[in-house]
C-alpha positions in Angstrom: 0.0 0.0 0.0 1.3 3.4 -0.9 1.5 6.0 1.8 -1.8 8.0 1.8 -1.3 10.4 4.7 1.0 13.3 5.6 1.5 12.7 9.3 0.3 10.6 12.2 -0.7 12.5 15.3 -2.0 11.6 18.8 -5.7 12.2 19.6 -7.1 12.4 23.2 -5.9 14.2 26.2 -6.1 11.1 28.4 -6.3 7.4 28.0 -7.4 5.8 25.8 -5.2 7.6 23.3 -5.9 7.4 19.5 -3.9 7.9 16.4 -5.0 10.0 13.5 -3.5 9.8 10.0 -4.3 13.3 8.9 -8.0 13.5 9.5 -8.6 9.7 9.6 -8.8 7.7 12.8 -6.4 4.8 12.7 -8.3 1.5 13.0 -7.4 -2.1 13.5 -7.9 -4.7 10.7 -11.2 -5.5 12.3 -12.2 -1.8 12.0 -12.1 -1.1 15.7 -10.5 2.2 16.8 -6.9 1.8 17.8 -7.4 2.9 21.4 -4.1 2.8 23.3 -3.7 2.7 27.1 -0.6 4.8 27.5 0.7 8.0 25.8 4.1 6.4 25.5 2.7 3.6 23.4 0.7 6.0 21.3 3.8 8.1 20.7 5.8 5.1 19.6 3.1 3.8 17.3 2.7 7.3 15.7 6.4 7.3 15.2 6.2 4.0 13.3 3.7 5.5 10.9 5.6 8.7 10.5 8.8 6.7 9.7 7.1 5.0 6.7 8.3 5.9 3.2 6.3 6.1 0.0 5.2 2.5 0.5 3.8 1.3 3.9 5.7 -1.8 5.2 3.7 -3.4 8.0 6.7 -5.6 9.0 8.4 -2.3 10.0 5.6 -1.5 12.5 5.8 -4.2 15.1 4.1 -2.1 17.8 1.2 -1.4 15.6 0.8 -5.1 14.9 0.9 -6.0 18.6 -1.7 -3.3 19.4 -3.9 -4.6 16.6 -3.6 -8.1 18.0 -4.4 -6.9 21.5 -7.7 -5.3 20.4 -8.9 -7.7 17.7 -7.7 -11.0 19.0 -6.6 -11.0 22.6 -9.4 -8.9 24.2 -12.0 -11.1 22.7 -10.9 -14.0 25.1 -8.1 -12.7 27.3 -8.5 -15.6 29.8 -8.1 -18.2 27.1 -5.2 -16.3 25.6 -3.5 -16.2 29.0 -4.0 -19.9 29.4 -2.3 -20.6 26.1 0.8 -18.8 27.3 0.7 -20.3 30.7 0.5 -23.8 29.1 4.2 -23.4 28.2 5.0 -24.1 31.8 3.9 -27.7 31.4 7.0 -28.2 29.2 9.1 -25.4 30.7 12.3 -25.0 28.7 14.4 -24.2 31.7 13.4 -27.4 33.4 14.7 -29.7 30.5 18.4 -30.4 30.8 21.0 -32.1 28.5 22.5 -35.4 29.6 25.9 -34.5 28.1 28.4 -33.1 27.5 29.3 -32.1 31.1 30.3 -28.6 30.1 26.8 -28.0 28.6 25.1 -29.5 31.6 27.0 -27.2 33.8 26.3 -24.2 31.6 22.6 -24.8 31.7 22.6 -25.1 35.4 24.6 -21.9 35.8 22.2 -19.9 33.6 18.8 -21.5 34.2 18.9 -22.5 37.9 18.8 -18.8 39.1 15.7 -18.2 37.0 14.0 -21.3 38.4 14.9 -20.0 41.9 13.5 -16.5 40.9 10.2 -18.1 39.9 10.1 -20.1 43.2 10.5 -16.9 45.2 8.2 -14.7 43.1 5.3 -17.1 42.5 5.9 -19.9 45.1 6.3 -22.5 42.5 8.6 -25.5 42.1 9.5 -27.0 38.8 10.6 -30.6 38.3 13.9 -30.6 36.3 14.2 -33.3 33.7 17.2 -34.9 32.0 16.7 -35.8 28.4 13.5 -35.3 26.4 11.1 -37.6 28.2 8.1 -35.6 29.4 7.4 -35.4 33.1 4.4 -33.5 34.5 5.0 -30.4 36.6 3.2 -30.1 39.9 -0.5 -29.0 39.5 0.0 -26.2 42.0 2.9 -24.8 40.0 0.8 -24.8 36.8 -2.2 -23.2 38.6 0.0 -20.4 40.0 1.6 -19.7 36.6 -1.8 -19.6 35.0 -3.0 -17.2 37.6 0.0 -15.0 36.9 -0.7 -14.8 33.2 -4.4 -14.2 33.8 -3.5 -11.1 35.8 -2.3 -9.3 32.6 -4.5 -7.2 30.4 -5.0 -7.7 26.7 -2.1 -5.4 25.7 0.4 -7.0 28.0 -0.7 -10.5 26.9 -0.3 -9.5 23.2 3.2 -8.3 24.0 4.0 -11.4 26.0 2.9 -13.8 23.2 6.1 -13.4 21.1 8.2 -13.4 24.2 6.8 -16.8 25.3 6.5 -18.4 21.9 10.0 -17.4 20.8 11.6 -18.3 24.1 9.5 -21.4 24.7 9.4 -20.5 28.3 6.6 -19.3 30.6 9.3 -18.3 33.2 11.1 -16.0 30.7 7.7 -14.3 29.9 7.0 -13.6 33.5 10.5 -12.4 34.2 10.3 -10.0 31.3 6.9 -8.8 32.4 8.3 -8.2 35.9 11.1 -6.1 34.5 13.7 -8.6 35.8 14.9 -9.7 32.3 15.7 -7.5 29.3 15.4 -8.5 25.7 19.0 -9.6 25.3 18.9 -11.7 28.4 15.7 -13.3 27.3 17.2 -14.3 24.0 20.4 -15.6 25.6 18.6 -17.6 28.3 16.1 -19.2 25.9 18.6 -19.9 23.1 21.4 -21.1 25.4 21.8 -24.5 23.6 21.9 -23.0 20.1 24.4 -20.3 21.2 26.6 -22.9 22.8 26.5 -25.1 19.7 27.5 -22.1 17.6 30.4 -21.4 19.9 31.6 -25.0 19.4 31.0 -25.5 15.7 30.4 -22.0 14.2 27.2 -20.2 13.1 24.9 -21.4 10.3 24.4 -18.4 7.9 20.9 -19.6 6.9 19.8 -20.0 10.5 21.3 -16.6 11.5 18.9 -14.7 9.2 15.9 -16.3 11.0 17.5 -15.7 14.4 17.9 -12.0 13.7 14.2 -11.7 12.6 13.0 -13.5 15.7 15.3 -11.6 18.0 13.9 -8.4 16.5 10.4 -9.6 17.2 11.3 -10.4 20.8 12.9 -7.0 21.3 9.9 -5.2 19.9 7.6 -7.1 22.3 9.8 -6.4 25.3 9.8 -2.7 24.2 6.0 -2.7 24.1 5.9 -4.0 27.7 8.1 -1.1 28.8 5.8 1.4 27.0 2.8 0.0 29.0 4.4 0.5 32.4 
């Protein structure tokens, strides 16, 4: 789509804030008004639209995409959406450990154990650590508390947490990011520990690197949105 507006501006003196493209109200794909909960997020989304060139590139507007998802998809069933993110705790990445080599086993313990301990302190949960790939169920009380934590988030935070959780494969990483305990770089490093370790041993795969950069950018944008909602 070619750019059809001169400038994006903020509408509203208090939340919810809207975006106007010249005289047109910016709407979601489902035609709902793009009502935003904070001025910081509204400013950032307006900046995305103002940064567009002659052709609009949706991929270059990740915050707009996440806000659209919050309104059109998440808000329709926020509880169900929260449950889908909490479900990652049943196969929590940080609880599944390598059997060998010893140096990788030690590396996983050094990086992942502190975050399992953080989750225990913050949410009163205990995860069963597993060696190998055979599934072992986590305690029902742990899963219930993780679900309650995700259900406490509003639609915009859940929309931002979706890429964090799905890219990392970790419910704990999502909660740590939401709590402000983990930044985007740490979230990537923690959740891609095995791949990064393999790359250190054998070198990087150029084809895989392109995909990694795109996913890392998506994760960073999502973490950035959470900060704009604070």
